[in-house]
C-alpha positions as CSV (number, residue, x, y, z in Angstrom):
1,X,-0.1,0.1,-0.1
2,X,1.3,3.4,-0.9
3,X,0.2,6.6,0.4
4,X,1.4,10.2,-0.1
5,X,3.5,11.7,2.5
6,X,1.9,14.2,4.9
7,X,3.4,16.3,7.6
8,X,3.5,14.6,10.9
9,X,1.4,17.3,12.3
10,X,-1.1,16.9,9.9
11,X,-1.5,13.0,10.3
12,X,-1.8,13.7,14.0
13,X,-4.6,16.0,13.4
14,X,-6.3,13.6,11.3
15,X,-5.9,15.3,8.0
16,X,-6.1,12.9,5.1
17,X,-4.8,15.3,2.3
18,X,-1.6,17.4,2.5
19,X,-1.7,21.3,2.5
20,X,-1.2,22.7,-0.8
21,X,2.6,23.2,-1.7
22,X,2.1,26.3,-3.8
23,X,0.2,29.6,-3.2
24,X,0.7,33.0,-4.9
25,X,4.5,33.9,-5.0
26,X,7.5,32.1,-4.1
27,X,6.7,30.4,-0.7
28,X,9.2,31.2,2.0
29,X,10.6,27.9,2.5
30,X,11.8,27.5,-1.0
31,X,12.7,31.3,-1.5
32,X,16.5,31.1,-1.0
33,X,17.0,27.8,-3.4
34,X,14.9,29.7,-6.0
35,X,17.0,32.8,-5.6
36,X,20.2,30.8,-6.0
37,X,19.1,28.9,-8.8
38,X,17.7,31.8,-10.5
39,X,20.9,33.8,-10.1
40,X,23.0,31.0,-11.6
41,X,20.8,30.5,-14.7
42,X,20.6,34.2,-15.2
43,X,24.5,34.6,-15.1
44,X,25.1,31.4,-17.1
45,X,23.0,32.3,-19.9
46,X,23.4,36.2,-19.6
47,X,19.5,36.7,-19.6
48,X,19.5,39.8,-17.2
49,X,18.9,42.1,-20.4
50,X,16.2,40.1,-22.3
51,X,14.4,39.1,-19.0
52,X,14.1,42.6,-17.8
53,X,13.2,44.0,-21.2
54,X,10.5,41.4,-21.9
55,X,9.0,42.2,-18.4
56,X,9.4,45.8,-18.8
57,X,11.2,46.1,-15.7
58,X,12.7,49.7,-14.5
59,X,16.2,50.2,-16.3
60,X,17.7,50.9,-12.7
61,X,17.9,47.0,-12.5
62,X,20.0,46.7,-15.6
63,X,22.2,49.9,-14.4
64,X,23.0,48.0,-11.1
65,X,26.4,46.6,-10.6
66,X,25.0,43.1,-10.3
67,X,21.6,42.9,-12.4
68,X,21.6,39.0,-12.2
69,X,21.6,39.1,-8.5
70,X,18.9,42.1,-8.5
71,X,16.6,40.0,-10.7
72,X,17.1,36.9,-8.8
73,X,15.9,38.6,-5.4
74,X,13.3,40.9,-7.1
75,X,10.4,41.1,-4.8
76,X,7.5,43.2,-4.4
77,X,5.0,42.8,-1.6
78,X,2.3,44.4,-3.8
79,X,2.9,41.8,-6.4
80,X,3.6,38.5,-5.0
81,X,3.7,37.1,-8.5
82,X,6.8,39.1,-9.7
83,X,9.4,36.7,-8.9
84,X,7.4,33.8,-10.7
85,X,7.1,36.3,-13.6
86,X,11.0,36.6,-13.6
87,X,11.4,32.9,-13.5
88,X,8.9,32.2,-16.3
89,X,10.5,34.9,-18.4
90,X,13.9,33.6,-17.6
91,X,12.9,30.2,-18.7
92,X,11.6,31.6,-21.8
93,X,14.6,33.4,-22.8
94,X,16.7,30.3,-22.0
95,X,14.6,28.0,-24.3
96,X,14.9,30.6,-27.2
97,X,18.5,30.8,-26.7
98,X,18.7,27.1,-26.8
99,X,16.9,26.8,-30.0
100,X,19.4,29.1,-31.6
101,X,17.7,32.6,-31.3
102,X,19.9,35.3,-30.7
103,X,19.2,38.3,-28.4
104,X,19.2,41.7,-30.4
105,X,19.7,44.7,-27.6
106,X,18.1,46.9,-30.1
107,X,14.9,44.9,-30.2
108,X,12.2,43.8,-27.6
109,X,12.1,40.2,-28.8
110,X,14.3,37.6,-30.0
111,X,15.1,37.0,-33.6
112,X,16.1,33.8,-35.3
113,X,19.3,34.0,-37.3
114,X,18.5,34.1,-41.0
């Protein structure tokens, strides 16, 4: 017999289903690993500029000494989905880069080489 793992306190309280793992935004318990992963991906693929442009983020982010770190830790209490938007945009940009698209700094989008 196999069952899904549940927290001890939930089992002791008689709960049969685990609490949802995800809510709006990045949960605090995975904030640091997500930030570290995102910073590494942004640096490795050089994606700070395309991500910031794609999301129409303020230019002060790219003017910062370390835009990758700023993007990776970007947080807005009024917009809990912002970090997820950065993650989503980063994954989209990386996917396009891996498919051979090249980032054009004078453009807002990727263009495939001709």
